[in-house]
C-alpha positions in Angstrom: 99.3 117.8 91.6 102.9 118.9 92.2 103.3 122.0 90.0 107.1 122.0 90.5 109.8 121.1 92.9 111.5 117.9 94.0 110.3 115.7 96.9 112.6 113.4 99.0 111.1 110.3 97.4 112.4 111.5 94.0 116.1 111.3 95.0 116.1 109.2 98.2 113.3 106.7 97.8 113.8 102.9 98.0 114.2 102.6 94.2 117.4 104.6 94.5 119.1 102.0 96.8 122.1 100.3 95.1 121.5 102.2 91.9 125.1 101.6 90.7 125.1 97.9 91.7 124.6 94.9 89.4 120.9 93.7 89.2 121.2 90.9 91.8 122.9 93.2 94.3 120.6 96.1 93.6 117.6 93.8 94.3 119.0 93.0 97.7 119.7 96.7 98.4 116.1 97.6 97.5 114.8 94.9 99.9 117.0 96.2 102.8 116.0 99.8 102.1 112.4 98.9 102.0 112.6 97.0 105.3 114.1 100.0 106.9 111.6 102.5 105.4 108.5 101.9 107.6 107.8 104.8 109.9 111.0 106.5 108.8 111.6 109.5 106.5 113.2 108.9 103.1 116.2 111.0 104.1 116.9 108.8 107.2 116.5 105.6 105.3 118.7 106.7 102.5 121.5 107.8 104.9 121.3 104.3 106.6 121.6 102.6 103.2 124.7 104.7 102.4 126.3 103.7 105.7 125.7 100.0 105.0 127.1 100.5 101.6 130.3 102.1 102.9 130.8 99.1 105.2 130.2 96.6 102.4 127.0 95.5 104.0 124.6 95.6 101.1 125.3 91.9 100.8 123.5 89.1 102.5 126.6 87.1 103.4 128.3 90.2 104.9 125.2 91.0 107.0 124.9 87.4 108.3 128.6 87.7 109.5 127.9 91.0 111.2 126.7 91.0 114.8 123.2 92.4 115.3 124.3 95.2 117.7 126.7 96.6 115.1 124.1 96.4 112.4 121.6 98.2 114.6 124.0 101.0 115.4 124.7 101.5 111.6 121.1 101.8 110.7 120.1 104.0 113.7 118.1 106.3 113.8 115.6 104.5 111.5 112.4 103.8 113.3 112.6 100.6 115.4 116.2 100.1 114.3 116.9 97.3 116.8 114.0 95.2 115.6 114.7 96.0 112.0 118.3 94.9 112.5 117.0 91.5 113.6 114.6 91.3 110.7 117.4 92.2 108.2 119.7 89.5 109.5 117.0 86.9 109.3 116.0 87.9 105.8 119.7 87.9 104.7 120.1 84.3 106.0 117.0 83.2 104.2 118.2 84.9 101.0 121.5 82.9 101.3 120.0 79.6 102.2 117.0 79.5 99.9 117.5 82.0 97.1 121.2 81.7 96.3 121.9 85.2 97.7 119.1 86.8 95.7 115.8 88.0 97.1 112.5 86.1 96.9 110.8 86.7 93.5 107.2 86.1 94.5 104.8 88.2 96.6 104.1 85.3 99.0 107.7 84.5 99.6 108.4 88.2 100.3 105.5 88.3 102.8 107.0 85.3 104.5 110.0 87.4 105.6 109.6 88.9 109.1 109.2 92.6 108.9 107.8 92.6 105.4 104.1 93.5 105.0 101.9 94.0 102.0 103.1 97.6 101.3 106.8 96.5 101.3 106.2 93.4 99.3 104.4 95.2 96.6 107.0 97.9 96.5 109.9 95.3 96.2 108.1 93.4 93.5 107.6 96.6 91.5 111.1 98.0 91.9 113.3 95.0 92.2 111.6 92.6 89.9 109.7 95.0 87.6 106.6 92.9 88.3 103.8 95.1 89.7 101.2 92.9 91.3 99.5 95.5 93.5 99.6 99.1 94.6 102.1 100.0 97.3 100.0 102.0 99.8 101.9 103.9 102.5 100.7 106.6 104.8 100.7 109.3 102.1 98.8 107.2 99.5 96.3 106.2 102.2 95.7 109.7 103.4 95.6 111.4 100.0 93.3 108.8 98.4 90.8 109.4 101.2 91.1 113.2 101.0 90.4 113.0 97.3 87.5 110.7 97.8 89.0 108.0 95.6 88.5 105.1 98.0 85.7 103.6 100.1 85.2 100.7 102.4 83.7 97.7 100.7 79.9 98.1 100.2 79.9 101.6 101.8 80.5 105.2 101.1 82.8 105.5 104.2 86.5 106.3 104.0 88.9 103.4 104.3 90.6 102.9 107.6 93.6 100.8 106.7 96.2 100.8 103.9 95.0 97.4 102.7 91.4 98.7 102.4 92.8 101.6 100.4 94.9 99.3 98.1 91.9 97.1 97.3 89.6 100.0 96.7 92.2 101.7 94.4 92.8 98.6 92.4 89.2 98.2 91.6 89.2 101.3 89.3 92.8 102.4 88.7 94.2 101.0 85.4 96.9 98.5 86.2 99.6 100.4 84.2 99.1 103.2 86.8 99.6 100.9 89.9 103.4 101.4 90.0 103.7 105.2 89.3 100.8 106.2 91.6 103.0 105.5 94.7 105.9 107.9 94.0 103.4 110.4 92.6 101.3 110.5 95.8 104.2 110.1 98.2 106.0 113.1 96.7 102.7 115.1 96.7 102.2 114.1 100.4 105.8 115.0 101.3 105.7 118.5 99.8 102.1 119.7 99.3 99.3 117.6 100.7 100.9 117.1 104.1 99.0 115.7 107.1 98.8 119.0 108.9 98.7 122.4 107.3 98.6 121.3 103.7 99.9 123.9 101.2 96.7 124.2 99.3 97.9 127.4 97.6 100.6 125.4 95.8 98.3 122.5 94.8 97.7 122.0 91.1 94.4 120.3 91.9 93.3 123.2 94.1 94.2 125.7 91.3 92.2 123.8 88.7 89.2 123.7 91.1 89.5 127.4 91.7 89.5 128.2 88.0 86.6 125.8 87.3 84.5 127.3 90.1 85.3 130.9 89.1 84.3 130.2 85.5 81.0 128.8 86.8 80.4 131.7 89.1 80.5 129.4 92.2 81.6 131.0 95.5 84.7 129.4 96.9 84.7 128.1 100.4 87.8 128.5 102.6 90.6 126.3 101.4 92.4 125.8 104.6 91.8 122.6 106.7 89.6 123.1 109.7 89.5 121.1 113.0 86.7 118.8 113.7 84.3 120.0 116.4 84.9 116.9 118.5 87.8 117.9 120.7 90.1 115.2 119.3 92.4 117.6 117.5 92.3 115.7 114.2 92.3 117.6 111.0 89.6 117.5 108.3 90.7 117.5 104.7 90.9 120.8 102.9 87.5 121.8 101.5 88.8 121.4 97.9 89.7 117.8 98.5 86.6 116.6 100.4 84.4 114.2 98.4 
């Protein structure tokens, strides 16, 4: 997919949070980083984690003792930073009161935390506990899986419309040992090559293989650039090479 080059997820993804900390502290850092990551670029989330670290706030007790406004200002400009500051304080309190300062170790306990949905819970289980129970499907995984024709809604040949539908469809056929690495693979691919608008099809390893295969078979290549739907809604169709 990615022929070369580094993506933001490779150096600033949630798994990099607290990389120099002991295991328990790293798990908490991963949880906090993941909670901040929704609708936020990796670069912004990573910078917010660094600011918290500099203030000694990658610790549940320290966060509980910090007022919410201060916490919000530190993590700004992550998306919905004020709401996330509230969620982070609540999660920190729960970690202290119910888990001895550690983070929940089960999927259901993670999902019980405000601000933690299935995508985040699966990511935390994989990174923090090395216990992959499902695929973490973010916007990149959802988009690219549909572009490649990998996923369909239950009982249909229609594209999935939600990340949860995508997760369940992927898990039906993807070997379980690929559930963890598929996320950073597709996230990096989506950040650098298979972008939502104007994907760089000329740099795509999949596209290049398709070109070679079609050329060998004497098949005429269609245009490889995405084209707009003829509906007036300005949405983009997948590049021809990726349409199922």
